[in-house]
All heavy atoms as a GROMACS GRO file, in nm:
protein
  617
    1GLU      N    1  11.076  11.454  11.523
    1GLU     CA    2  11.023  11.585  11.508
    1GLU      C    3  10.885  11.592  11.450
    1GLU      O    4  10.800  11.661  11.495
    1GLU     CB    5  11.116  11.666  11.417
    1GLU     CG    6  11.069  11.801  11.389
    1GLU     CD    7  11.171  11.881  11.300
    1GLU    OE1    8  11.294  11.848  11.300
    1GLU    OE2    9  11.115  11.955  11.222
    2LEU      N   10  10.858  11.503  11.346
    2LEU     CA   11  10.718  11.502  11.296
    2LEU      C   12  10.618  11.452  11.394
    2LEU      O   13  10.503  11.516  11.413
    2LEU     CB   14  10.714  11.412  11.173
    2LEU     CG   15  10.791  11.459  11.052
    2LEU    CD1   16  10.808  11.350  10.950
    2LEU    CD2   17  10.728  11.574  10.985
    3HIS      N   18  10.653  11.358  11.474
    3HIS     CA   19  10.568  11.301  11.582
    3HIS      C   20  10.525  11.420  11.683
    3HIS      O   21  10.420  11.443  11.716
    3HIS     CB   22  10.631  11.191  11.650
    3HIS     CG   23  10.556  11.147  11.778
    3HIS    ND1   24  10.611  11.169  11.894
    3HIS    CD2   25  10.447  11.094  11.799
    3HIS    CE1   26  10.521  11.123  11.992
    3HIS    NE2   27  10.421  11.077  11.928
    4LEU      N   28  10.640  11.489  11.721
    4LEU     CA   29  10.621  11.594  11.820
    4LEU      C   30  10.526  11.708  11.769
    4LEU      O   31  10.453  11.768  11.856
    4LEU     CB   32  10.752  11.655  11.868
    4LEU     CG   33  10.848  11.556  11.940
    4LEU    CD1   34  10.974  11.627  11.968
    4LEU    CD2   35  10.784  11.510  12.072
    5ARG      N   36  10.529  11.733  11.639
    5ARG     CA   37  10.444  11.822  11.584
    5ARG      C   38  10.303  11.772  11.551
    5ARG      O   39  10.213  11.840  11.501
    5ARG     CB   40  10.498  11.881  11.453
    5ARG     CG   41  10.618  11.970  11.471
    5ARG     CD   42  10.657  12.040  11.336
    5ARG     NE   43  10.740  11.943  11.257
    5ARG     CZ   44  10.747  11.950  11.134
    5ARG    NH1   45  10.680  12.044  11.053
    5ARG    NH2   46  10.828  11.872  11.065
    6GLY      N   47  10.272  11.644  11.575
    6GLY     CA   48  10.145  11.585  11.547
    6GLY      C   49  10.113  11.535  11.410
    6GLY      O   50  10.012  11.504  11.373
    7ASP      N   51  10.225  11.534  11.330
    7ASP     CA   52  10.218  11.488  11.191
    7ASP      C   53  10.244  11.340  11.183
    7ASP      O   54  10.340  11.296  11.144
    7ASP     CB   55  10.310  11.568  11.101
    7ASP     CG   56  10.292  11.542  10.953
    7ASP    OD1   57  10.209  11.454  10.914
    7ASP    OD2   58  10.355  11.617  10.875
    8TYR      N   59  10.146  11.260  11.240
    8TYR     CA   60  10.166  11.128  11.264
    8TYR      C   61  10.169  11.045  11.130
    8TYR      O   62  10.255  10.956  11.114
    8TYR     CB   63  10.044  11.062  11.352
    8TYR     CG   64  10.037  11.125  11.484
    8TYR    CD1   65   9.919  11.188  11.526
    8TYR    CD2   66  10.145  11.139  11.560
    8TYR    CE1   67   9.907  11.248  11.649
    8TYR    CE2   68  10.137  11.200  11.682
    8TYR     CZ   69  10.024  11.258  11.734
    8TYR     OH   70  10.011  11.312  11.858
    9GLN      N   71  10.101  11.088  11.029
    9GLN     CA   72  10.097  11.018  10.903
    9GLN      C   73  10.239  11.030  10.833
    9GLN      O   74  10.284  10.931  10.784
    9GLN     CB   75   9.993  11.066  10.804
    9GLN     CG   76   9.857  11.028  10.854
    9GLN     CD   77   9.740  11.082  10.766
    9GLN    OE1   78   9.763  11.172  10.694
    9GLN    NE2   79   9.624  11.022  10.788
   10GLN      N   80  10.288  11.149  10.837
   10GLN     CA   81  10.421  11.165  10.771
   10GLN      C   82  10.529  11.096  10.858
   10GLN      O   83  10.623  11.035  10.800
   10GLN     CB   84  10.458  11.303  10.761
   10GLN     CG   85  10.583  11.346  10.690
   10GLN     CD   86  10.573  11.317  10.542
   10GLN    OE1   87  10.547  11.215  10.499
   10GLN    NE2   88  10.600  11.417  10.464
   11ALA      N   89  10.524  11.101  10.987
   11ALA     CA   90  10.614  11.027  11.074
   11ALA      C   91  10.603  10.881  11.047
   11ALA      O   92  10.714  10.813  11.029
   11ALA     CB   93  10.586  11.061  11.220
   12GLU      N   94  10.488  10.833  11.041
   12GLU     CA   95  10.473  10.685  11.008
   12GLU      C   96  10.534  10.657  10.877
   12GLU      O   97  10.604  10.546  10.863
   12GLU     CB   98  10.323  10.638  11.010
   12GLU     CG   99  10.301  10.499  10.980
   12GLU     CD  100  10.154  10.465  10.973
   12GLU    OE1  101  10.063  10.540  11.014
   12GLU    OE2  102  10.126  10.343  10.938
   13ALA      N  103  10.504  10.732  10.773
   13ALA     CA  104  10.561  10.701  10.634
   13ALA      C  105  10.712  10.695  10.647
   13ALA      O  106  10.776  10.609  10.583
   13ALA     CB  107  10.509  10.800  10.535
   14ARG      N  108  10.765  10.796  10.709
   14ARG     CA  109  10.913  10.794  10.709
   14ARG      C  110  10.976  10.679  10.794
   14ARG      O  111  11.082  10.616  10.756
   14ARG     CB  112  10.966  10.930  10.772
   14ARG     CG  113  10.953  11.045  10.676
   14ARG     CD  114  11.020  11.162  10.712
   14ARG     NE  115  10.993  11.271  10.618
   14ARG     CZ  116  11.031  11.393  10.638
   14ARG    NH1  117  11.118  11.424  10.744
   14ARG    NH2  118  10.998  11.490  10.553
   15LEU      N  119  10.918  10.644  10.905
   15LEU     CA  120  10.961  10.529  10.979
   15LEU      C  121  10.943  10.401  10.907
   15LEU      O  122  11.036  10.316  10.909
   15LEU     CB  123  10.891  10.528  11.117
   15LEU     CG  124  10.933  10.633  11.216
   15LEU    CD1  125  10.833  10.652  11.323
   15LEU    CD2  126  11.066  10.608  11.276
   16ARG      N  127  10.834  10.387  10.842
   16ARG     CA  128  10.820  10.259  10.758
   16ARG      C  129  10.924  10.262  10.645
   16ARG      O  130  10.972  10.150  10.610
   16ARG     CB  131  10.672  10.255  10.700
   16ARG     CG  132  10.572  10.231  10.811
   16ARG     CD  133  10.440  10.184  10.759
   16ARG     NE  134  10.344  10.169  10.850
   16ARG     CZ  135  10.319  10.061  10.926
   16ARG    NH1  136  10.402   9.953  10.916
   16ARG    NH2  137  10.226  10.048  11.022
   17ALA      N  138  10.955  10.372  10.581
   17ALA     CA  139  11.059  10.370  10.489
   17ALA      C  140  11.191  10.340  10.544
   17ALA      O  141  11.271  10.261  10.483
   17ALA     CB  142  11.066  10.515  10.416
   18THR      N  143  11.226  10.377  10.662
   18THR     CA  144  11.349  10.348  10.731
   18THR      C  145  11.346  10.198  10.749
   18THR      O  146  11.454  10.132  10.732
   18THR     CB  147  11.358  10.425  10.864
   18THR    OG1  148  11.356  10.564  10.839
   18THR    CG2  149  11.479  10.381  10.944
   19LEU      N  150  11.234  10.133  10.794
   19LEU     CA  151  11.233   9.993  10.835
   19LEU      C  152  11.247   9.912  10.707
   19LEU      O  153  11.300   9.800  10.708
   19LEU     CB  154  11.110   9.956  10.902
   19LEU     CG  155  11.107  10.003  11.046
   19LEU    CD1  156  10.968   9.988  11.119
   19LEU    CD2  157  11.221   9.919  11.126
   20LEU      N  158  11.205   9.964  10.581
   20LEU     CA  159  11.224   9.896  10.454
   20LEU      C  160  11.383   9.888  10.430
   20LEU      O  161  11.429   9.773  10.385
   20LEU     CB  162  11.162   9.968  10.339
   20LEU     CG  163  11.015   9.944  10.334
   20LEU    CD1  164  10.960  10.030  10.219
   20LEU    CD2  165  10.970   9.800  10.309
   21LEU      N  166  11.455   9.980  10.463
   21LEU     CA  167  11.600   9.983  10.448
   21LEU      C  168  11.668   9.914  10.557
   21LEU      O  169  11.778   9.858  10.536
   21LEU     CB  170  11.654  10.122  10.439
   21LEU     CG  171  11.596  10.205  10.319
   21LEU    CD1  172  11.640  10.354  10.336
   21LEU    CD2  173  11.647  10.139  10.190
   22ALA      N  174  11.622   9.921  10.685
   22ALA     CA  175  11.684   9.861  10.798
   22ALA      C  176  11.582   9.796  10.894
   22ALA      O  177  11.546   9.852  10.995
   22ALA     CB  178  11.760   9.971  10.870
   23PRO      N  179  11.527   9.679  10.851
   23PRO     CA  180  11.425   9.610  10.925
   23PRO      C  181  11.457   9.568  11.067
   23PRO      O  182  11.378   9.539  11.147
   23PRO     CB  183  11.387   9.497  10.836
   23PRO     CG  184  11.501   9.470  10.748
   23PRO     CD  185  11.571   9.611  10.731
   24LYS      N  186  11.591   9.561  11.097
   24LYS     CA  187  11.637   9.522  11.234
   24LYS      C  188  11.674   9.636  11.319
   24LYS      O  189  11.751   9.624  11.417
   24LYS     CB  190  11.744   9.423  11.208
   24LYS     CG  191  11.713   9.295  11.124
   24LYS     CD  192  11.690   9.191  11.204
   24LYS     CE  193  11.666   9.068  11.113
   24LYS     NZ  194  11.541   8.996  11.160
   25LEU      N  195  11.633   9.755  11.279
   25LEU     CA  196  11.673   9.874  11.360
   25LEU      C  197  11.566   9.892  11.477
   25LEU      O  198  11.457   9.942  11.455
   25LEU     CB  199  11.663   9.997  11.273
   25LEU     CG  200  11.725  10.125  11.336
   25LEU    CD1  201  11.863  10.109  11.373
   25LEU    CD2  202  11.711  10.248  11.239
   26PRO      N  203  11.607   9.862  11.593
   26PRO     CA  204  11.501   9.868  11.713
   26PRO      C  205  11.453   9.997  11.732
   26PRO      O  206  11.330  10.013  11.767
   26PRO     CB  207  11.581   9.804  11.828
   26PRO     CG  208  11.728   9.821  11.788
   26PRO     CD  209  11.730   9.811  11.639
   27GLN      N  210  11.530  10.107  11.722
   27GLN     CA  211  11.478  10.237  11.739
   27GLN      C  212  11.367  10.275  11.648
   27GLN      O  213  11.271  10.341  11.697
   27GLN     CB  214  11.594  10.334  11.737
   27GLN     CG  215  11.706  10.318  11.835
   27GLN     CD  216  11.819  10.223  11.792
   27GLN    OE1  217  11.803  10.147  11.707
   27GLN    NE2  218  11.922  10.231  11.869
   28ALA      N  219  11.371  10.236  11.530
   28ALA     CA  220  11.276  10.276  11.430
   28ALA      C  221  11.140  10.193  11.469
   28ALA      O  222  11.032  10.252  11.459
   28ALA     CB  223  11.317  10.224  11.293
   29HIS      N  224  11.155  10.064  11.510
   29HIS     CA  225  11.025  10.008  11.555
   29HIS      C  226  10.971  10.060  11.673
   29HIS      O  227  10.851  10.079  11.688
   29HIS     CB  228  11.064   9.857  11.588
   29HIS     CG  229  11.086   9.767  11.469
   29HIS    ND1  230  10.975   9.722  11.395
   29HIS    CD2  231  11.197   9.717  11.419
   29HIS    CE1  232  11.025   9.644  11.292
   29HIS    NE2  233  11.161   9.642  11.307
   30HIS      N  234  11.060  10.107  11.769
   30HIS     CA  235  11.017  10.179  11.894
   30HIS      C  236  10.934  10.312  11.855
   30HIS      O  237  10.840  10.331  11.900
   30HIS     CB  238  11.128  10.203  11.979
   30HIS     CG  239  11.096  10.259  12.124
   30HIS    ND1  240  11.185  10.271  12.211
   30HIS    CD2  241  10.977  10.305  12.169
   30HIS    CE1  242  11.129  10.322  12.327
   30HIS    NE2  243  11.004  10.337  12.300
   31HIS      N  244  10.993  10.380  11.769
   31HIS     CA  245  10.941  10.518  11.741
   31HIS      C  246  10.808  10.496  11.656
   31HIS      O  247  10.714  10.571  11.662
   31HIS     CB  248  11.039  10.605  11.669
   31HIS     CG  249  11.148  10.654  11.751
   31HIS    ND1  250  11.133  10.738  11.853
   31HIS    CD2  251  11.285  10.634  11.738
   31HIS    CE1  252  11.249  10.766  11.905
   31HIS    NE2  253  11.346  10.693  11.848
   32LEU      N  254  10.813  10.395  11.562
   32LEU     CA  255  10.687  10.374  11.497
   32LEU      C  256  10.577  10.324  11.584
   32LEU      O  257  10.463  10.372  11.575
   32LEU     CB  258  10.713  10.257  11.391
   32LEU     CG  259  10.593  10.217  11.304
   32LEU    CD1  260  10.524  10.342  11.236
   32LEU    CD2  261  10.636  10.107  11.199
   33ALA      N  262  10.604  10.253  11.696
   33ALA     CA  263  10.507  10.212  11.794
   33ALA      C  264  10.452  10.324  11.862
   33ALA      O  265  10.322  10.340  11.887
   33ALA     CB  266  10.574  10.121  11.903
   34VAL      N  267  10.525  10.431  11.896
   34VAL     CA  268  10.480  10.557  11.959
   34VAL      C  269  10.374  10.624  11.860
   34VAL      O  270  10.275  10.664  11.906
   34VAL     CB  271  10.587  10.646  12.000
   34VAL    CG1  272  10.549  10.783  12.046
   34VAL    CG2  273  10.675  10.572  12.118
   35VAL      N  274  10.422  10.636  11.738
   35VAL     CA  275  10.338  10.706  11.634
   35VAL      C  276  10.209  10.631  11.618
   35VAL      O  277  10.100  10.692  11.613
   35VAL     CB  278  10.416  10.713  11.507
   35VAL    CG1  279  10.321  10.762  11.386
   35VAL    CG2  280  10.533  10.811  11.529
   36LEU      N  281  10.210  10.500  11.617
   36LEU     CA  282  10.098  10.409  11.600
   36LEU      C  283  10.000  10.429  11.719
   36LEU      O  284   9.869  10.449  11.697
   36LEU     CB  285  10.128  10.272  11.574
   36LEU     CG  286  10.199  10.242  11.434
   36LEU    CD1  287  10.253  10.101  11.430
   36LEU    CD2  288  10.106  10.266  11.318
   37GLU      N  289  10.051  10.424  11.833
   37GLU     CA  290   9.977  10.436  11.952
   37GLU      C  291   9.907  10.578  11.953
   37GLU      O  292   9.789  10.591  11.996
   37GLU     CB  293  10.058  10.420  12.078
   37GLU     CG  294   9.988  10.446  12.212
   37GLU     CD  295   9.886  10.355  12.250
   37GLU    OE1  296   9.867  10.236  12.187
   37GLU    OE2  297   9.792  10.381  12.332
   38ALA      N  298   9.972  10.685  11.918
   38ALA     CA  299   9.922  10.809  11.912
   38ALA      C  300   9.794  10.819  11.815
   38ALA      O  301   9.720  10.907  11.829
   38ALA     CB  302  10.026  10.906  11.872
   39GLN      N  303   9.798  10.732  11.719
   39GLN     CA  304   9.682  10.725  11.629
   39GLN      C  305   9.575  10.623  11.660
   39GLN      O  306   9.486  10.603  11.591
   39GLN     CB  307   9.738  10.681  11.477
   39GLN     CG  308   9.835  10.798  11.426
   39GLN     CD  309   9.882  10.743  11.294
   39GLN    OE1  310   9.822  10.749  11.185
   39GLN    NE2  311  10.011  10.692  11.300
   40GLY      N  312   9.596  10.564  11.792
   40GLY     CA  313   9.482  10.477  11.837
   40GLY      C  314   9.506  10.335  11.790
   40GLY      O  315   9.417  10.256  11.779
   41ARG      N  316   9.618  10.299  11.725
   41ARG     CA  317   9.645  10.164  11.673
   41ARG      C  318   9.738  10.096  11.769
   41ARG      O  319   9.844  10.053  11.727
   41ARG     CB  320   9.706  10.192  11.529
   41ARG     CG  321   9.608  10.262  11.443
   41ARG     CD  322   9.668  10.323  11.317
   41ARG     NE  323   9.747  10.239  11.233
   41ARG     CZ  324   9.823  10.288  11.131
   41ARG    NH1  325   9.842  10.417  11.112
   41ARG    NH2  326   9.888  10.197  11.059
   42ALA      N  327   9.677  10.053  11.881
   42ALA     CA  328   9.753   9.988  11.987
   42ALA      C  329   9.803   9.851  11.946
   42ALA      O  330   9.913   9.805  11.984
   42ALA     CB  331   9.664   9.976  12.108
   43VAL      N  332   9.726   9.775  11.874
   43VAL     CA  333   9.772   9.639  11.834
   43VAL      C  334   9.896   9.646  11.753
   43VAL      O  335   9.992   9.575  11.771
   43VAL     CB  336   9.661   9.554  11.757
   43VAL    CG1  337   9.710   9.424  11.709
   43VAL    CG2  338   9.538   9.530  11.859
   44GLU      N  339   9.897   9.728  11.656
   44GLU     CA  340  10.015   9.744  11.574
   44GLU      C  341  10.138   9.799  11.654
   44GLU      O  342  10.258   9.755  11.635
   44GLU     CB  343   9.990   9.841  11.451
   44GLU     CG  344   9.902   9.787  11.351
   44GLU     CD  345   9.879   9.895  11.244
   44GLU    OE1  346   9.960   9.904  11.152
   44GLU    OE2  347   9.780   9.958  11.255
   45ALA      N  348  10.104   9.891  11.746
   45ALA     CA  349  10.217   9.956  11.824
   45ALA      C  350  10.275   9.848  11.911
   45ALA      O  351  10.407   9.840  11.920
   45ALA     CB  352  10.154  10.074  11.912
   46ILE      N  353  10.187   9.764  11.971
   46ILE     CA  354  10.241   9.650  12.057
   46ILE      C  355  10.339   9.564  11.977
   46ILE      O  356  10.448   9.525  12.016
   46ILE     CB  357  10.134   9.575  12.127
   46ILE    CG1  358  10.072   9.672  12.232
   46ILE    CG2  359  10.183   9.451  12.182
   46ILE    CD1  360   9.939   9.616  12.290
   47ARG      N  361  10.289   9.531  11.854
   47ARG     CA  362  10.375   9.441  11.769
   47ARG      C  363  10.514   9.505  11.742
   47ARG      O  364  10.614   9.428  11.745
   47ARG     CB  365  10.295   9.412  11.639
   47ARG     CG  366  10.365   9.304  11.546
   47ARG     CD  367  10.279   9.270  11.431
   47ARG     NE  368  10.229   9.381  11.357
   47ARG     CZ  369  10.285   9.446  11.257
   47ARG    NH1  370  10.409   9.416  11.227
   47ARG    NH2  371  10.219   9.548  11.190
   48HIS      N  372  10.516   9.626  11.708
   48HIS     CA  373  10.648   9.686  11.688
   48HIS      C  374  10.738   9.704  11.802
   48HIS      O  375  10.853   9.689  11.799
   48HIS     CB  376  10.622   9.825  11.607
   48HIS     CG  377  10.595   9.806  11.470
   48HIS    ND1  378  10.697   9.779  11.380
   48HIS    CD2  379  10.475   9.813  11.398
   48HIS    CE1  380  10.645   9.771  11.259
   48HIS    NE2  381  10.507   9.788  11.268
   49LEU      N  382  10.663   9.728  11.920
   49LEU     CA  383  10.750   9.731  12.047
   49LEU      C  384  10.804   9.592  12.083
   49LEU      O  385  10.920   9.581  12.130
   49LEU     CB  386  10.663   9.782  12.158
   49LEU     CG  387  10.658   9.930  12.176
   49LEU    CD1  388  10.557   9.975  12.284
   49LEU    CD2  389  10.789   9.994  12.197
   50GLU      N  390  10.726   9.494  12.056
   50GLU     CA  391  10.775   9.356  12.072
   50GLU      C  392  10.898   9.322  11.993
   50GLU      O  393  10.996   9.278  12.024
   50GLU     CB  394  10.665   9.248  12.048
   50GLU     CG  395  10.558   9.247  12.152
   50GLU     CD  396  10.442   9.160  12.119
   50GLU    OE1  397  10.416   9.133  12.002
   50GLU    OE2  398  10.364   9.140  12.216
   51GLU      N  399  10.887   9.370  11.863
   51GLU     CA  400  11.005   9.360  11.768
   51GLU      C  401  11.120   9.432  11.818
   51GLU      O  402  11.237   9.385  11.824
   51GLU     CB  403  10.964   9.415  11.634
   51GLU     CG  404  11.066   9.395  11.532
   51GLU     CD  405  11.094   9.254  11.485
   51GLU    OE1  406  11.003   9.159  11.511
   51GLU    OE2  407  11.188   9.221  11.421
   52ALA      N  408  11.101   9.566  11.870
   52ALA     CA  409  11.208   9.638  11.922
   52ALA      C  410  11.278   9.580  12.036
   52ALA      O  411  11.409   9.565  12.036
   52ALA     CB  412  11.159   9.781  11.958
   53VAL      N  413  11.199   9.533  12.125
   53VAL     CA  414  11.252   9.467  12.244
   53VAL      C  415  11.324   9.335  12.199
   53VAL      O  416  11.429   9.303  12.268
   53VAL     CB  417  11.139   9.433  12.356
   53VAL    CG1  418  11.192   9.344  12.465
   53VAL    CG2  419  11.095   9.580  12.403
   54GLY      N  420  11.270   9.265  12.115
   54GLY     CA  421  11.333   9.133  12.066
   54GLY      C  422  11.475   9.165  12.007
   54GLY      O  423  11.563   9.088  12.020
   55LEU      N  424  11.477   9.275  11.933
   55LEU     CA  425  11.608   9.310  11.869
   55LEU      C  426  11.703   9.361  11.969
   55LEU      O  427  11.836   9.346  11.952
   55LEU     CB  428  11.581   9.414  11.758
   55LEU     CG  429  11.509   9.358  11.639
   55LEU    CD1  430  11.462   9.468  11.553
   55LEU    CD2  431  11.592   9.273  11.559
   56ASP      N  432  11.662   9.441  12.073
   56ASP     CA  433  11.747   9.503  12.165
   56ASP      C  434  11.678   9.509  12.298
   56ASP      O  435  11.602   9.608  12.330
   56ASP     CB  436  11.792   9.641  12.130
   56ASP     CG  437  11.881   9.707  12.223
   56ASP    OD1  438  11.928   9.642  12.325
   56ASP    OD2  439  11.940   9.812  12.195
   57PRO      N  440  11.682   9.405  12.386
   57PRO     CA  441  11.621   9.404  12.514
   57PRO      C  442  11.663   9.512  12.607
   57PRO      O  443  11.587   9.552  12.702
   57PRO     CB  444  11.662   9.268  12.574
   57PRO     CG  445  11.714   9.190  12.454
   57PRO     CD  446  11.770   9.281  12.364
   58ARG      N  447  11.767   9.589  12.587
   58ARG     CA  448  11.810   9.702  12.666
   58ARG      C  449  11.780   9.838  12.605
   58ARG      O  450  11.820   9.936  12.661
   58ARG     CB  451  11.965   9.692  12.689
   58ARG     CG  452  12.003   9.554  12.775
   58ARG     CD  453  12.148   9.549  12.784
   58ARG     NE  454  12.213   9.546  12.650
   58ARG     CZ  455  12.334   9.552  12.633
   58ARG    NH1  456  12.422   9.551  12.733
   58ARG    NH2  457  12.390   9.542  12.506
   59LEU      N  458  11.695   9.835  12.500
   59LEU     CA  459  11.660   9.963  12.437
   59LEU      C  460  11.595  10.053  12.542
   59LEU      O  461  11.482  10.002  12.599
   59LEU     CB  462  11.577   9.939  12.317
   59LEU     CG  463  11.535  10.057  12.245
   59LEU    CD1  464  11.652  10.121  12.172
   59LEU    CD2  465  11.430  10.013  12.131
   60PRO      N  466  11.642  10.170  12.570
   60PRO     CA  467  11.584  10.251  12.684
   60PRO      C  468  11.432  10.282  12.653
   60PRO      O  469  11.398  10.322  12.556
   60PRO     CB  470  11.666  10.380  12.675
   60PRO     CG  471  11.792  10.339  12.606
   60PRO     CD  472  11.760  10.235  12.514
   61GLY      N  473  11.354  10.238  12.757
   61GLY     CA  474  11.218  10.276  12.767
   61GLY      C  475  11.126  10.178  12.688
   61GLY      O  476  11.005  10.186  12.712
   62ALA      N  477  11.187  10.094  12.609
   62ALA     CA  478  11.101  10.006  12.524
   62ALA      C  479  11.021   9.908  12.612
   62ALA      O  480  10.897   9.897  12.586
   62ALA     CB  481  11.174   9.943  12.419
   63LYS      N  482  11.080   9.837  12.698
   63LYS     CA  483  11.007   9.737  12.783
   63LYS      C  484  10.901   9.797  12.861
   63LYS      O  485  10.796   9.748  12.865
   63LYS     CB  486  11.104   9.663  12.873
   63LYS     CG  487  11.187   9.555  12.797
   63LYS     CD  488  11.271   9.482  12.904
   63LYS     CE  489  11.354   9.377  12.833
   63LYS     NZ  490  11.447   9.302  12.923
   64GLU      N  491  10.934   9.921  12.924
   64GLU     CA  492  10.834   9.987  12.997
   64GLU      C  493  10.718  10.036  12.918
   64GLU      O  494  10.603  10.024  12.962
   64GLU     CB  495  10.901  10.109  13.074
   64GLU     CG  496  11.005  10.073  13.169
   64GLU     CD  497  11.146  10.043  13.106
   64GLU    OE1  498  11.159  10.054  12.991
   64GLU    OE2  499  11.233   9.994  13.178
   65ARG      N  500  10.742  10.089  12.809
   65ARG     CA  501  10.639  10.132  12.713
   65ARG      C  502  10.559  10.013  12.668
   65ARG      O  503  10.429  10.025  12.660
   65ARG     CB  504  10.697  10.200  12.599
   65ARG     CG  505  10.588  10.263  12.500
   65ARG     CD  506  10.640  10.364  12.407
   65ARG     NE  507  10.639  10.494  12.461
   65ARG     CZ  508  10.734  10.583  12.462
   65ARG    NH1  509  10.846  10.552  12.411
   65ARG    NH2  510  10.722  10.688  12.521
   66LEU      N  511  10.617   9.903  12.636
   66LEU     CA  512  10.554   9.782  12.591
   66LEU      C  513  10.446   9.734  12.708
   66LEU      O  514  10.322   9.704  12.672
   66LEU     CB  515  10.647   9.669  12.550
   66LEU     CG  516  10.581   9.537  12.517
   66LEU    CD1  517  10.490   9.539  12.408
   66LEU    CD2  518  10.690   9.442  12.494
   67GLU      N  519  10.487   9.726  12.820
   67GLU     CA  520  10.405   9.686  12.937
   67GLU      C  521  10.292   9.793  12.960
   67GLU      O  522  10.177   9.746  12.982
   67GLU     CB  523  10.487   9.670  13.060
   67GLU     CG  524  10.575   9.553  13.067
   67GLU     CD  525  10.506   9.428  13.032
   67GLU    OE1  526  10.398   9.393  13.091
   67GLU    OE2  527  10.558   9.352  12.944
   68GLY      N  528  10.325   9.917  12.942
   68GLY     CA  529  10.214  10.009  12.958
   68GLY      C  530  10.113  10.003  12.842
   68GLY      O  531   9.992  10.015  12.876
   69TYR      N  532  10.154   9.988  12.720
   69TYR     CA  533  10.055   9.960  12.612
   69TYR      C  534   9.984   9.838  12.626
   69TYR      O  535   9.861   9.835  12.606
   69TYR     CB  536  10.137   9.963  12.468
   69TYR     CG  537  10.193  10.094  12.425
   69TYR    CD1  538  10.179  10.205  12.498
   69TYR    CD2  539  10.254  10.104  12.299
   69TYR    CE1  540  10.227  10.329  12.451
   69TYR    CE2  541  10.304  10.215  12.252
   69TYR     CZ  542  10.293  10.339  12.329
   69TYR     OH  543  10.343  10.459  12.280
   70ARG      N  544  10.046   9.728  12.671
   70ARG     CA  545   9.964   9.608  12.701
   70ARG      C  546   9.869   9.632  12.804
   70ARG      O  547   9.752   9.576  12.794
   70ARG     CB  548  10.063   9.488  12.738
   70ARG     CG  549  10.144   9.438  12.614
   70ARG     CD  550  10.237   9.336  12.666
   70ARG     NE  551  10.305   9.268  12.560
   70ARG     CZ  552  10.415   9.196  12.570
   70ARG    NH1  553  10.465   9.180  12.687
   70ARG    NH2  554  10.473   9.143  12.470
   71SER      N  555   9.901   9.692  12.917
   71SER     CA  556   9.813   9.720  13.025
   71SER      C  557   9.691   9.804  12.976
   71SER      O  558   9.576   9.774  13.016
   71SER     CB  559   9.891   9.795  13.142
   71SER     OG  560   9.803   9.826  13.241
   72GLU      N  561   9.721   9.906  12.904
   72GLU     CA  562   9.610   9.988  12.840
   72GLU      C  563   9.520   9.912  12.762
   72GLU      O  564   9.400   9.935  12.758
   72GLU     CB  565   9.667  10.100  12.762
   72GLU     CG  566   9.733  10.209  12.851
   72GLU     CD  567   9.814  10.322  12.771
   72GLU    OE1  568   9.786  10.333  12.659
   72GLU    OE2  569   9.892  10.388  12.832
   73ALA      N  570   9.574   9.820  12.676
   73ALA     CA  571   9.497   9.738  12.578
   73ALA      C  572   9.401   9.651  12.667
   73ALA      O  573   9.290   9.623  12.635
   73ALA     CB  574   9.582   9.663  12.485
   74ARG      N  575   9.463   9.583  12.771
   74ARG     CA  576   9.380   9.499  12.862
   74ARG      C  577   9.260   9.574  12.927
   74ARG      O  578   9.148   9.537  12.935
   74ARG     CB  579   9.462   9.434  12.966
   74ARG     CG  580   9.545   9.312  12.909
   74ARG     CD  581   9.610   9.241  13.031
   74ARG     NE  582   9.706   9.321  13.107
   74ARG     CZ  583   9.832   9.332  13.076
   74ARG    NH1  584   9.890   9.278  12.973
   74ARG    NH2  585   9.907   9.403  13.165
   75ALA      N  586   9.301   9.702  12.968
   75ALA     CA  587   9.202   9.782  13.037
   75ALA      C  588   9.082   9.822  12.943
   75ALA      O  589   8.967   9.816  12.982
   75ALA     CB  590   9.254   9.900  13.092
   76ARG      N  591   9.115   9.840  12.817
   76ARG     CA  592   9.012   9.871  12.713
   76ARG      C  593   8.925   9.753  12.685
   76ARG      O  594   8.804   9.776  12.655
   76ARG     CB  595   9.076   9.928  12.587
   76ARG     CG  596   9.119  10.077  12.593
   76ARG     CD  597   9.155  10.125  12.465
   76ARG     NE  598   9.282  10.061  12.388
   76ARG     CZ  599   9.394  10.101  12.407
   76ARG    NH1  600   9.427  10.209  12.475
   76ARG    NH2  601   9.500  10.031  12.339
   77ARG      N  602   8.976   9.640  12.697
   77ARG     CA  603   8.894   9.517  12.670
   77ARG      C  604   8.811   9.480  12.786
   77ARG      O  605   8.707   9.409  12.774
   77ARG     CB  606   8.981   9.401  12.638
   77ARG     CG  607   9.041   9.404  12.495
   77ARG     CD  608   9.111   9.283  12.455
   77ARG     NE  609   9.256   9.326  12.467
   77ARG     CZ  610   9.353   9.247  12.509
   77ARG    NH1  611   9.343   9.123  12.542
   77ARG    NH2  612   9.481   9.307  12.520
   78ALA      N  613   8.848   9.517  12.913
   78ALA     CA  614   8.763   9.486  13.025
   78ALA      C  615   8.642   9.562  13.040
   78ALA      O  616   8.602   9.648  12.974
   78ALA     CB  617   8.858   9.510  13.150
   0.00000   0.00000   0.00000
């Protein structure tokens, strides 16, 4: 909800708090990646998506989003 309202800082804070309590929760890593990417922090976003996919390779949309973020990062470097 915070992310959808554009309150990325608050969304990030809550997701990081969640990960302190449940560091192996793939959904939290996935959502944090979305929030980080929205803030222009692609490297961190990719790291959290890699973690999410590593924890649950079948997490809906995570692999596709990871490939998209990687592709965008490569394009920015080119």
